[in-house]
Backbone as a printed PyTorch tensor [residue, N CA C, xyz], in Angstrom:
tensor([[[  3.5830,  61.6530, 110.0130],
         [  2.4880,  62.4120, 110.5750],
         [  2.0080,  61.7270, 111.8480]],

        [[  1.7790,  62.5190, 112.8860],
         [  1.3130,  61.9420, 114.1380],
         [ -0.2080,  61.9030, 114.1710]],

        [[ -0.7270,  61.1040, 115.0530],
         [ -2.1710,  60.9580, 115.1890],
         [ -2.7600,  62.1750, 115.8810]],

        [[ -3.9490,  62.5590, 115.4900],
         [ -4.6120,  63.6820, 116.1470],
         [ -5.4760,  63.2190, 117.3120]],

        [[ -5.4460,  61.9200, 117.6010],
         [ -6.2100,  61.4050, 118.7380],
         [ -5.5060,  61.7970, 120.0360]],

        [[ -6.2780,  62.1900, 121.0440],
         [ -5.6700,  62.5370, 122.3310],
         [ -4.9410,  61.3470, 122.9540]],

        [[ -3.8330,  61.6640, 123.5970],
         [ -3.0180,  60.6850, 124.3080],
         [ -3.0760,  61.0490, 125.7880]],

        [[ -3.4420,  60.0810, 126.6250],
         [ -3.5460,  60.3320, 128.0590],
         [ -2.1990,  60.0890, 128.7240]],

        [[ -1.7770,  61.0760, 129.4980],
         [ -0.5280,  60.9580, 130.2680],
         [ -0.7860,  61.4550, 131.6850]],

        [[  0.0320,  60.9900, 132.6070],
         [ -0.0960,  61.4000, 134.0040],
         [  0.8170,  62.5730, 134.2960]],

        [[  0.3040,  63.4850, 135.0970],
         [  1.0780,  64.6070, 135.6090],
         [  0.9200,  64.6240, 137.1200]],

        [[  1.8560,  65.2540, 137.7800],
         [  1.7750,  65.4050, 139.2250],
         [  1.6300,  66.8850, 139.5430]],

        [[  0.5160,  67.2350, 140.1820],
         [  0.2540,  68.6250, 140.5630],
         [  0.2210,  68.7130, 142.0770]],

        [[  1.2210,  69.3740, 142.6360],
         [  1.3030,  69.5470, 144.0880],
         [  1.2210,  68.2070, 144.8160]],

        [[  1.9000,  67.2050, 144.2750],
         [  1.9570,  65.9020, 144.9090],
         [  0.7920,  64.9790, 144.6090]],

        [[ -0.1500,  65.4200, 143.7930],
         [ -1.2930,  64.5870, 143.4360],
         [ -1.2180,  64.2370, 141.9560]],

        [[ -1.4280,  62.9720, 141.6350],
         [ -1.3990,  62.5160, 140.2380],
         [ -2.7230,  62.8240, 139.5680]],

        [[ -2.6350,  63.2570, 138.3230],
         [ -3.8240,  63.4800, 137.5230],
         [ -3.5140,  63.0750, 136.0860]],

        [[ -4.5200,  62.6940, 135.3540],
         [ -4.3440,  62.3160, 133.9560],
         [ -4.8580,  63.4320, 133.0630]],

        [[ -4.1240,  63.6900, 131.9960],
         [ -4.4960,  64.7170, 131.0320],
         [ -4.4120,  64.1060, 129.6440]],

        [[ -5.4320,  64.3440, 128.8390],
         [ -5.4600,  63.8610, 127.4610],
         [ -5.2480,  65.0310, 126.5110]],

        [[ -4.1620,  64.9620, 125.7530],
         [ -3.8360,  65.9790, 124.7520],
         [ -3.3810,  65.2800, 123.4770]],

        [[ -3.5770,  65.9220, 122.3570],
         [ -3.0400,  65.4240, 121.1060],
         [ -1.5100,  65.4700, 121.1860]],

        [[ -0.8490,  64.5560, 120.4990],
         [  0.6090,  64.4480, 120.5750],
         [  1.2960,  65.7710, 120.2360]],

        [[  0.7520,  66.4990, 119.2690],
         [  1.3440,  67.7900, 118.8970],
         [  1.3240,  68.7680, 120.0630]],

        [[  0.2510,  68.7520, 120.8630],
         [  0.1920,  69.6190, 122.0360],
         [  1.1630,  69.1470, 123.1120]],

        [[  1.2850,  67.8240, 123.2970],
         [  2.2710,  67.3260, 124.2580],
         [  3.6770,  67.7840, 123.8630]],

        [[  4.0060,  67.6560, 122.5900],
         [  5.3370,  68.0700, 122.1170],
         [  5.5650,  69.5550, 122.3590]],

        [[  4.5940,  70.3800, 122.0010],
         [  4.7330,  71.8310, 122.1840],
         [  4.8100,  72.1770, 123.6670]],

        [[  4.0070,  71.5210, 124.4900],
         [  4.0050,  71.7520, 125.9320],
         [  5.3730,  71.4180, 126.5280]],

        [[  5.9450,  70.2860, 126.1280],
         [  7.2920,  69.9100, 126.6010],
         [  8.3410,  70.9160, 126.1290]],

        [[  8.2310,  71.3710, 124.8820],
         [  9.1810,  72.3550, 124.3510],
         [  9.1330,  73.6540, 125.1440]],

        [[  7.9320,  74.1150, 125.4570],
         [  7.7900,  75.3580, 126.2170],
         [  8.4080,  75.2010, 127.6030]],

        [[  8.1270,  74.0910, 128.2700],
         [  8.6960,  73.8480, 129.6010],
         [ 10.2190,  73.8330, 129.5280]],

        [[ 10.7610,  73.1400, 128.5300],
         [ 12.2170,  73.0680, 128.3710],
         [ 12.8030,  74.4610, 128.1180]],

        [[ 12.1720,  75.2270, 127.2250],
         [ 12.6620,  76.5700, 126.9170],
         [ 12.6190,  77.4960, 128.1240]],

        [[ 11.6290,  77.2880, 128.9850],
         [ 11.5120,  78.1050, 130.2000],
         [ 12.3980,  77.5780, 131.3230]],

        [[ 12.9370,  76.3720, 131.1450],
         [ 13.8000,  75.7930, 132.1670],
         [ 13.0450,  75.3130, 133.3890]],

        [[ 11.8080,  74.8580, 133.1700],
         [ 11.0040,  74.3380, 134.2820],
         [ 10.5550,  72.9170, 133.9590]],

        [[ 10.2690,  72.1690, 134.9940],
         [  9.7600,  70.8130, 134.8130],
         [  8.3380,  70.8840, 134.2580]],

        [[  7.9780,  69.8860, 133.4890],
         [  6.6410,  69.8340, 132.9020],
         [  5.5650,  69.8880, 133.9840]],

        [[  5.7650,  69.1580, 135.0750],
         [  4.7930,  69.1750, 136.1700],
         [  4.6680,  70.5620, 136.7920]],

        [[  5.7730,  71.2860, 136.8940],
         [  5.7340,  72.6420, 137.4530],
         [  4.9510,  73.5770, 136.5340]],

        [[  5.1550,  73.4640, 135.2370],
         [  4.4110,  74.2970, 134.2920],
         [  2.9300,  73.9330, 134.3290]],

        [[  2.6200,  72.6540, 134.4150],
         [  1.2260,  72.2250, 134.5110],
         [  0.5790,  72.7770, 135.7760]],

        [[  1.3050,  72.7820, 136.8840],
         [  0.7750,  73.3190, 138.1380],
         [  0.5250,  74.8200, 138.0130]],

        [[  1.4260,  75.5200, 137.3430],
         [  1.2600,  76.9590, 137.1180],
         [ -0.0090,  77.2340, 136.3040]],

        [[ -0.1980,  76.4710, 135.2510],
         [ -1.3860,  76.6240, 134.4040],
         [ -2.6350,  76.2710, 135.2040]],

        [[ -2.5600,  75.2060, 135.9870],
         [ -3.6950,  74.7720, 136.7910],
         [ -4.1190,  75.8500, 137.7750]],

        [[ -3.1520,  76.5030, 138.4020],
         [ -3.4470,  77.5410, 139.3890],
         [ -4.0890,  78.7720, 138.7570]],

        [[ -3.7670,  79.0490, 137.4990],
         [ -4.2680,  80.2660, 136.8630],
         [ -5.5550,  80.0640, 136.0720]],

        [[ -5.9630,  78.8170, 135.8910],
         [ -7.1780,  78.5650, 135.0940],
         [ -8.4210,  78.7910, 135.9370]],

        [[ -9.4870,  79.1350, 135.2780],
         [-10.7620,  79.2500, 135.9630],
         [-11.3530,  77.8790, 136.1990]],

        [[-12.2510,  77.7820, 137.1210],
         [-12.8660,  76.4910, 137.4250],
         [-13.8410,  76.0540, 136.3370]],

        [[-14.1180,  76.9420, 135.3820],
         [-15.0430,  76.5890, 134.3120],
         [-14.3560,  75.9030, 133.1370]],

        [[-13.0310,  75.7230, 133.2260],
         [-12.3300,  75.0160, 132.1460],
         [-11.4870,  73.8950, 132.7320]],

        [[-11.3500,  72.8260, 131.9510],
         [-10.5490,  71.6930, 132.3850],
         [ -9.0640,  71.9510, 132.1680]],

        [[ -8.2440,  71.1440, 132.7890],
         [ -6.7970,  71.3140, 132.6830],
         [ -6.3120,  71.1090, 131.2570]],

        [[ -6.8290,  70.1130, 130.5530],
         [ -6.3930,  69.8770, 129.1700],
         [ -6.6890,  71.0860, 128.2920]],

        [[ -7.8720,  71.6590, 128.4340],
         [ -8.2160,  72.8580, 127.6570],
         [ -7.3100,  74.0250, 128.0320]],

        [[ -7.0340,  74.1690, 129.3110],
         [ -6.1660,  75.2590, 129.7630],
         [ -4.7550,  75.1040, 129.1880]],

        [[ -4.2470,  73.8790, 129.1170],
         [ -2.9250,  73.6400, 128.5400],
         [ -2.9310,  73.9630, 127.0470]],

        [[ -3.9650,  73.5250, 126.3390],
         [ -4.0530,  73.8270, 124.9020],
         [ -4.0600,  75.3330, 124.6640]],

        [[ -4.8440,  76.0680, 125.4570],
         [ -4.9000,  77.5260, 125.3030],
         [ -3.5660,  78.1670, 125.6460]],

        [[ -2.8840,  77.6560, 126.6620],
         [ -1.5730,  78.1730, 127.0370],
         [ -0.5910,  78.0040, 125.8740]],

        [[ -0.5790,  76.8170, 125.2790],
         [  0.3160,  76.5450, 124.1500],
         [ -0.0220,  77.4760, 122.9850]],

        [[ -1.2950,  77.6050, 122.6730],
         [ -1.7280,  78.4700, 121.5710],
         [ -1.2960,  79.9170, 121.8170]],

        [[ -1.5360,  80.4300, 123.0100],
         [ -1.1540,  81.8120, 123.3230],
         [  0.3590,  81.9850, 123.2590]],

        [[  1.0810,  80.9980, 123.7260],
         [  2.5450,  81.0760, 123.6910],
         [  3.0520,  81.2680, 122.2570]],

        [[  2.5570,  80.4560, 121.3520],
         [  3.0340,  80.5330, 119.9750],
         [  2.4680,  81.7310, 119.2320]],

        [[  1.2990,  82.2050, 119.5970],
         [  0.7670,  83.4330, 118.9870],
         [  1.6050,  84.6450, 119.3740]],

        [[  2.0790,  84.6810, 120.6240],
         [  2.9040,  85.7960, 121.0910],
         [  4.2400,  85.8270, 120.3770]],

        [[  4.7160,  84.6750, 119.9600],
         [  6.0170,  84.5970, 119.2890],
         [  5.9160,  84.9510, 117.8190]],

        [[  4.7160,  84.9300, 117.2610],
         [  4.5380,  85.1810, 115.8230],
         [  4.6550,  86.6640, 115.4970]]])
């Protein structure tokens, strides 16, 4: 069983480094989605970043993206 504590990792968005804290399960799912789509993790993060509203943080936007992805597949 993995820890539910957020893990901070660095991403590069349009050439700028940023840190994002996600639970390991979300990191795994996020990487799986990027791999399945055939895009780099940073590219998918940039796509999510561009589409999120300014009222939500990037980590929350990634979690919601992962959740919506798997709900659509169910």
